C-alpha positions in Angstrom: 92.9 139.9 188.7 89.7 138.8 190.5 89.3 135.5 192.1 86.4 134.6 189.8 88.8 135.2 186.9 91.3 132.8 188.4 88.7 130.1 188.8 87.6 130.6 185.2 91.2 130.3 183.8 91.6 127.1 186.0 88.3 125.6 184.9 89.2 126.1 181.3 92.7 124.5 181.7 91.4 121.5 183.8 88.0 120.8 182.2 89.2 117.8 180.2 90.5 116.0 183.3 87.1 115.1 184.4 84.5 113.0 182.5 81.5 113.8 184.7 78.9 116.3 183.7 79.3 118.8 186.6 82.9 118.5 188.0 82.1 121.1 190.7 85.3 123.2 190.3 86.3 125.1 193.5 89.0 127.6 194.2 90.6 126.3 197.4 93.6 128.7 197.7 95.0 131.7 195.9 98.3 133.4 196.6 99.7 136.3 194.6 103.5 136.0 194.5 104.6 139.7 194.0 108.2 138.9 193.2 107.4 136.3 190.5 104.3 138.3 189.3 102.2 135.2 189.3 99.2 133.5 191.1 99.7 130.3 192.9 96.3 128.6 193.2 94.9 125.3 194.3 91.8 124.1 192.6 89.6 121.1 193.3 87.2 119.2 191.2 85.3 115.9 191.0 86.2 112.9 189.0 84.6 109.4 188.8 85.8 107.0 191.3 87.4 104.1 189.3 89.2 102.6 192.3 86.2 101.0 194.0 87.0 98.3 196.6 86.4 94.6 195.7 83.1 93.1 196.7 85.0 91.2 199.5 85.9 94.5 201.1 82.9 96.6 200.1 81.2 96.0 203.5 84.3 97.4 205.4 84.7 100.6 203.3 82.2 103.0 201.8 81.9 103.3 198.1 82.0 106.9 196.8 80.9 107.5 193.2 83.2 110.5 193.0 86.5 111.6 194.3 87.7 115.2 194.8 91.0 115.9 193.1 93.3 118.9 194.1 95.7 120.5 191.6 98.1 123.4 192.1 98.4 125.9 189.2 100.6 128.9 188.6 99.2 131.6 186.5 101.4 134.4 185.1 100.4 138.1 184.6 99.3 137.3 181.0 96.6 134.9 182.5 98.4 131.8 181.2 98.9 128.6 183.2 102.6 128.2 183.5 102.7 125.2 185.7 100.4 122.3 186.6 101.3 120.3 189.7 99.9 117.4 191.8 98.7 118.9 195.1 98.8 116.8 198.3 96.5 118.5 200.7 98.1 116.6 203.7 
């Protein structure tokens, strides 16, 4: 499978998680696990920032309109997403 195909599968699976017009999906990582015959991938995309600081603290921290989310997916040899995990980039 090509990396472009992996990104397309991930985009189709995650498209409903963002309400913005262009979520800017990016393939961040892709590892083929030979023993399990599956791809382990990390995809990022943009979502609207709904957790903005209160006006009292807005001068101390910047307000970003969007946040980049990271999700880890496992895709089997039939091109099916078999797991969907929270991904902590730290």
